[in-house]
Every structure is written in C-alpha cells, then in structure tokens.
N, C-alpha and C positions, 0 to 999 in steps of 0.2 A: 281505468286511471292512465293521465297523461303521462309521458316520457318526462322526465326530468333532465334540463339541457344544461352541460357546464359550459358556461359562455367566455369563461376565463381563459383558458385554450386561444380562443377565437381572438380576444383583446388582447391578448399577450403578442400574437401571431402581430397582429397589427401595429403594435405599440414596438414591436421591435424592427417592423419594416421602416418605422419611422426615426429608427437610432440610425439603423443602416444608412439612410438617407443624411445623418446628421454627418455622420464617422465620414463620408464619401463626397458629398455635393452641397453639404451645409442646409439650412432650415429657410433661408431668407426667401427662396422662391418654392417652397414646398407646398404643392397643395395637397387636397384630400384626394383627387384622383390621381396625382403619381405617388401617395402612402397605398393607395388601393394596388397600384401597378406592380407595385415592390412587394407587397405583401401576396400577389396572385388571388386577391377577389375583387368581389366588384364595390364599383364607388357607393352602390346602393349599403353594401353590408357595412362598408366604413362610416356609412351616415346613421346604422341603424343603431350603432355601439356607441358612437362619439357624435352629438350634436354639434358641437361647435369644435374648431382647431384647437381654442384654449383648453379642452377636455382632453384632447389627444395629447398633445403638448405634455399636461400634465401627468396623463397614465403613463406615457414614455420617458418623464423623468422619473417617476416612482419605479420603474422597471430600470432604469439608469442606474438608481440608486442600489438598488436590491444586488447589482451585478458589482457595483464596488464594494459593498460592503462583503461580500462573500470572498473577492478578491483582497480585502484586507485582511479577512477572516483567515484565508490560506496563508498568506505573507504572514503573518502573526505565528502561527502554528508553525512554519517550515524553520525557522530560527529558534526552535528547542522550548525548553522550559520559559512561560511565561511569566515575564517580568517588565516593569515599568518601561525599561529601557526597551526592551523588544517591542512594547506594544505601539511605543513611539516610531521606533525603527520601521516596523512593519508594516505600521501605518501608513506613514509618510512614501516609503518605497513603492506600495503597491501603486497608488496613485500617479506614479512616476511614468511614462512612455518607455517603456525598456523593452518591449517584445510585443507582437500582432496583436496581442489581446488588449493589452494597455493601450497601444496607440489607437487601437478604435476608441477604446472607452472615452480616452483623452479628447479626440475629436468631436465625439458626439457629444460631449460636454460642455465642449468648447462652442459649438455649433449653436447647443439649447439656447446657453447663457448669451451669445452673441445677438442671436434672435430677439430674446426677452429684453435684456438691456436697450436694446435700438430701437426696438417698435412696440414693446407691450409694456410700457411704465406699470399700469397699475398691475399688472402680472408679475413685475419684476418684485415690484416692492410688497407683495402678498408673497410669494415662493420663493426669490431669488436666491437668497443667503440660506435655505432652509439646512441643505447636506453642509454646507461649508462652515456654519456655526456649530452642527454636531461634530463634526471632526475638528474643531478647534476646541470644543468643548471635552471631547476625550482626550486630545493631547495636554490638553491644560490638568486634568484630573489626574494624569501618569504623571507628570512633570511635578504634579504638589506630593505626590505619592513617593515618588524618587528623592524629593527633598527633603521629606520627613525621615525617611530611613539613611540620609546623610551622603545620598549620592549624586546630588545636584547641591550647587553653592546656596547657601543662605539668602543671599541679594539677588538669586534669581526671582521675577514674577512670572508665574507660571502661566498666567492669562496672556498676557504680552507676548512671552516664548512663545507660546503654542502660535498665536497670529503670527509670529514673524517666520516662524518655521514653513507653517502653512505657505504662506506670501514665497518663502525661496522655493519651495517645493514647485508651485505653479509658475514660478518665471524658471525653473530648471526645465517642466515640461515643455514650457513652450521654446526654450532654447534647443532642447531636440529636436521639437516637431519643424522650428525653422532651419533644422539643420547645422547649428552653433557648434554642438558637440553632441555624441552618441549617449546613449542610455549610461553605458558603462561609467563613462565620466562625469555624469550628472550625478551617478549614484555615491562617485568615491568623492563629490564635494559634500553631499549631504550628508556621509559619514563624517565628513571632516569635521562640520560643524555639531554633530551630535557628542563627537570625542569631546568636543570643546566644554559640551553641557554638562554629560555625564561623568562622573569621576568614581568609578566603581572597580578598577584593577580588573575588570573580566578582560576576556580575550576580545580582540575587535571582532565585531558581527561582521560577517560574509559582505564584500562589497556586491555580491550579485544573489540576490533572494531566488532560491528554484522556485519555479511556478508548478501548480499542480499536474501540469501537461509534461512536464519535465519528469517529475518523480513517477507519473505514470508508463513513462517511457524506459524506466530504469528494470532490470529484471535481478 
C-alpha cells in the first residue's frame, strides 16, 4: 500500500517563507523563485504546491491569520479572568507592534495588504477585509456585552466604536513602525482610550501585556 504523504508541513514551510519576505523586503517584487530560495526548496516544488501566486498569497494570509489569532488568545489569557474588557484590550494589544514577534506580524500584514490593494484589485475585493472584519465583529460583540452589563455607556454604538478602536490601533501600529513612538507609548494611548470607554471600577489593566515567550522565561 502506498505511503500516505502529509503535504501540509511543506505547504506551511513555503507559506511562512513568503511571510518572512513580506516582513523584511515587502511583496511587490517577490517571485516564486525568491520564495523557493527563502524556503530552501526548489522552484518546481513551490509550483507543485501553488500553481499561481494568488494561491500562494492566500495560503500565506491564512497562516498569518492563524498566527495573529494565537497571539490574540495568548494576550487575552495573560490579562487574567476573561471579561469583555480584557477581550477588547487583549485583542487590540496583540496586534500592536510592541515586541519582535508582533513587529514581524505587523510588517507581514502590511506587506500583504500593500500588494493586494495596489495591484490585485479583484483579490482585494474578495479577500482583503476578511480578517479585519472578523476583528471588528469580535470587538463589537464584546463592547455590546459590556454595555448590557452596565460597563459601557448606553449611548455608545458598539459597531462604530469597534471600527474606531481598530482604526486607532492600526494607526498606532504605523506610528511605532515609523519611529514616531515606541510600543509602550502606543499601549498607553490605547489604554487611555479604553479607560474612557469602560466604566467598571476595576483596577487598570497593565500597560504591557506579557507575551508567551516572557512567561516561559520565568522560573
């Protein structure tokens, strides 16, 4: 009986190579050959798994979304008991470029969307807003839940506020990457805005969220 081959590790190896290119050199001039060299495999193998560059881009985007989701989950857990406030704060904090991992993810995300929206109009229409839409929906759901619990003012519009917070976070991320401020400064601004939104009487959420790597280093 023929041996069954698991192709997913190889696909992930190639997709993550593209993400590394996105986070360091950008995707505007990335070719299948460059991706093959970055992944340490042959061009023929890349073309075997991905017949078009669009297929490769979409696969890499899915891997990027997985990594962002894992980071968001870890950020929320690091804040202690899960509440609507910690979900909102942890989610937004996770996508700010405040350490090596988040800088890499933010640069890869920016590289992907720069390419898609500048030269791949059809692809942008079909896939461009998928992950941001999910984040907005998550934030709006928890802002609404906090509102029902009396932790957010009744006149706040959850969907509009979620969109504004995500836009603020994206802008803060750009200001960090551009050198206008550091990650700690961006977190303080975010914390200030969330403090104006939530009225819980809870102690302030720490201005720095501990990453999984930091926790592993503790004894």
